[in-house]
Structures are given as structure tokens and as C-alpha cells.
C-alpha positions in Angstrom: -0.3 -0.1 0.0 1.3 3.2 -1.2 1.7 6.3 1.7 -1.5 8.0 0.1 -3.6 5.0 0.3 -2.5 4.3 4.3 -3.0 8.0 5.0 -6.7 7.7 3.5 -7.3 4.3 5.2 -6.0 5.9 9.0 -8.2 9.0 8.1 -11.3 6.7 7.3 -10.4 4.9 10.6 -10.3 8.1 12.9 -13.8 9.2 11.4 -15.6 6.1 12.0 -14.4 5.7 15.3 -15.5 9.1 16.0 -18.5 8.7 14.3 -19.2 5.7 16.4 -18.4 7.6 19.6 -21.0 10.4 18.7 -23.6 7.9 18.3 -22.7 5.5 21.3 -22.7 9.0 23.4 -26.4 10.1 22.0 -27.4 6.8 22.3 -26.9 6.8 26.0 -28.1 10.0 26.7 -31.3 9.4 25.1 -31.8 6.1 27.4 -30.5 7.6 31.0 -33.6 9.4 31.4 -36.1 9.0 34.4 -39.6 8.9 33.7 -43.1 9.6 35.5 -46.5 8.4 34.5 -48.6 10.0 35.0 -47.2 13.5 34.9 -48.5 16.7 35.6 -50.0 17.6 38.9 -50.8 16.0 42.1 -51.6 16.5 45.8 -50.2 14.4 48.6 -51.2 13.6 52.2 -49.5 12.5 55.4 -50.6 11.6 58.7 -48.5 12.4 62.0 -45.5 14.1 60.4 -42.6 14.8 62.8 -39.6 17.3 63.0 -37.1 16.6 65.5 -34.3 18.4 66.4 -31.9 17.8 69.7 -34.4 19.1 72.9 -37.3 19.5 70.8 -39.8 17.6 68.8 -42.6 19.3 66.5 -45.6 17.1 66.0 -48.6 17.7 63.8 -51.4 15.8 63.1 -51.1 15.7 59.3 -49.5 17.8 56.4 -50.9 18.4 52.6 -49.2 19.1 49.6 -52.0 21.0 47.9 -50.0 22.2 44.4 -47.6 20.1 42.9 -46.2 19.0 40.1 -44.2 16.0 38.4 -42.4 16.1 35.2 -42.6 13.2 32.4 -39.3 13.2 32.0 -35.9 14.3 33.6 -32.0 13.2 32.3 -30.6 13.4 35.7 -33.7 13.2 38.0 -33.2 16.5 39.5 -36.4 18.6 39.8 -38.4 15.5 38.6 -41.1 17.0 40.8 -41.7 20.3 43.0 -44.2 21.3 45.9 -45.3 24.5 45.5 -47.5 24.4 48.3 -47.5 22.7 51.7 -49.6 23.0 54.8 -49.1 21.5 58.3 -52.2 21.0 60.4 -52.6 21.1 63.9 -48.7 21.2 65.0 -47.6 21.4 69.0 -44.4 21.0 70.8 -44.8 19.9 73.9 -48.6 20.6 73.8 -47.8 24.0 72.5 -49.7 24.9 69.3 -47.3 25.8 66.7 -47.8 27.4 62.7 -45.5 26.2 60.0 -45.7 27.8 56.6 -43.1 28.0 53.5 -40.8 30.7 53.0 -39.7 29.9 49.6 -41.1 27.7 46.5 -41.2 25.6 44.8 -39.1 22.8 47.3 -37.8 20.1 44.6 -38.3 16.4 44.5 -35.2 14.8 43.3 -34.9 11.0 42.3 -31.1 9.8 42.7 -31.1 6.1 42.2 -32.8 3.0 42.2 -33.0 1.8 46.1 -30.6 -1.2 46.8 -32.7 -3.4 48.6 -36.2 -3.0 46.8 -36.4 -2.9 43.2 -40.0 -1.3 43.6 -38.6 1.7 45.2 -36.3 5.2 44.0 -34.0 6.8 46.4 -34.6 10.2 46.4 -33.9 13.8 48.1 -36.7 16.8 48.5 -34.5 20.1 48.5 -34.6 23.8 48.4 -36.6 23.6 51.6 -37.5 26.7 53.3 -39.8 26.8 56.1 -40.7 29.0 59.1 -42.0 27.5 62.5 -43.6 29.8 65.0 -45.3 29.7 68.9 -45.9 31.4 71.8 -42.0 32.5 72.4 -40.7 30.3 70.0 -39.8 31.0 66.5 -37.4 29.3 63.7 -36.7 28.9 60.0 -35.3 25.4 58.8 -33.7 25.3 55.3 -31.9 22.5 53.3 -32.7 19.2 52.1 -33.8 15.8 53.1 -33.9 12.6 52.4 -36.2 9.3 51.7 -37.4 7.3 48.9 -40.5 7.1 46.6 -42.2 3.7 46.7 -44.1 2.7 43.6 -45.6 -0.4 45.0 -47.5 2.2 47.7 -47.4 5.4 45.8 -45.6 7.1 48.9 -43.1 9.5 49.0 -41.7 8.5 52.4 -39.3 10.7 54.1 -37.3 8.9 56.6 -35.5 11.4 59.2 -31.8 10.8 57.6 -29.4 13.0 56.6 -27.4 16.3 58.1 -28.4 19.1 55.6 -31.6 20.7 57.2 -30.8 23.0 59.3 -31.9 25.8 61.9 -31.2 29.2 61.7 -33.0 32.7 62.8 -33.6 30.9 66.1 -35.4 32.1 69.1 -36.8 29.7 71.2 -36.1 29.6 74.9 -33.2 27.4 74.0 -35.4 24.4 72.6 -34.2 25.1 68.9 -30.8 26.7 68.3 -28.9 28.2 65.7 -27.2 25.2 63.6 -29.2 22.3 65.0 -29.8 19.3 62.6 -33.9 18.8 62.3 -35.1 15.3 61.3 -38.2 15.4 59.6 -40.4 12.2 59.3 -43.3 11.8 57.0 -45.1 9.4 54.6 -46.7 11.6 51.9 -49.7 9.6 50.1 -49.4 10.7 46.6 -53.0 11.3 44.9 -52.1 10.1 40.9 -50.2 7.2 42.5 -47.6 7.8 39.8 -44.5 5.4 38.7 -41.1 6.8 38.6 -39.3 4.4 36.2 -35.0 4.6 36.4 -33.0 4.7 33.5 
């Protein structure tokens, strides 16, 4: 083979490899997509959610997501859903009534990975949380992220109290809640549309 032919063969092989890599990358990007069925608006309800800090426990009779949206697809699971309004009913600390309100919206629902122990579950987080609690002689803000899972088999979003990313600030609470306290939030929200979140 002469020099010109050899060069042509090398160029052809390189172009073929580049095209192959481009197709493979595009295919990988296409298949690695989270899906939600059905998507769109939803509501959700939880009985007896709790928010615990080292010296206090906020207990509520119930909590409701009254407005939220689920995306049909998400390439990475981030923001696959949002919570635009959430309410908490009959909350108290040691029998003293408290109110809980959102400070900023929306809160983001994120799919992270398939659950290692149950193929029907998807591990996830709720991020961009910003809430305010207030009662007699006590108020505080809580911001950050909580962890849990979505259970396709039961249609529940479970916040399991794990993680250290939900933190108190602007606290004025007779020493019961202090700035920097890590809060543990536990709740199980039944999602009205019982969506199925499919993993990539």
C-alpha cells in the first residue's frame, strides 16, 4: 500500500471511530432518562409528620401538598417534581401550638438512584426547603434538604429522617431550638395520582 493509501485508510478509520463514539454517546444520553407516569399535577397527604431537633419535637396531625407538579421526563432526576404549596395541621411542641409555613417555593423533588434493597423503590431527596415555625415564645427557620424514597408499589413519598442537611437558623426559642441544629423530618406522603417513577 502506498503512502497516500495508508493515510486515507487512517483518516477513514479515525472518522469511523469518531462517528461511532458520537452515536454511542447520543444513545446513552437518550436511554439514561427518568420517567414519571402519569405526570402533571398531584396532591399528597401525610398523617402525623414530625420534625425533631436535639431538645424538641414538633408533632403535627397531618400535612398536605395542595399543589405540586411531576415532570414526564428528567435526564438526571433533578427537579423531577416540585412542591409549590404544603400545609401542616395542628402542630405542637410539648402541647404548645405551632404554625408551619413555607418561606420560599418551590421545593424540589429529586430522583437519585434505584433503591438497593427494593426494586419498586427509588431513593431521592426533597431540596430547596425553606420553612418557618412559630409558637408562643419560639420561632425558627429551617432550610436545606431531606432524604427518603418514592415507593412505586404503594404510591408513597417517604421522608425517613436521615441526613444532616436540614438546619435551623434565625432561632429564638428559649434554648429549645438553636441556630445550627440539625432537624430530622419524618413523614409518609400518599401521592394522589400514584405515579410510577421509572429508572434510567
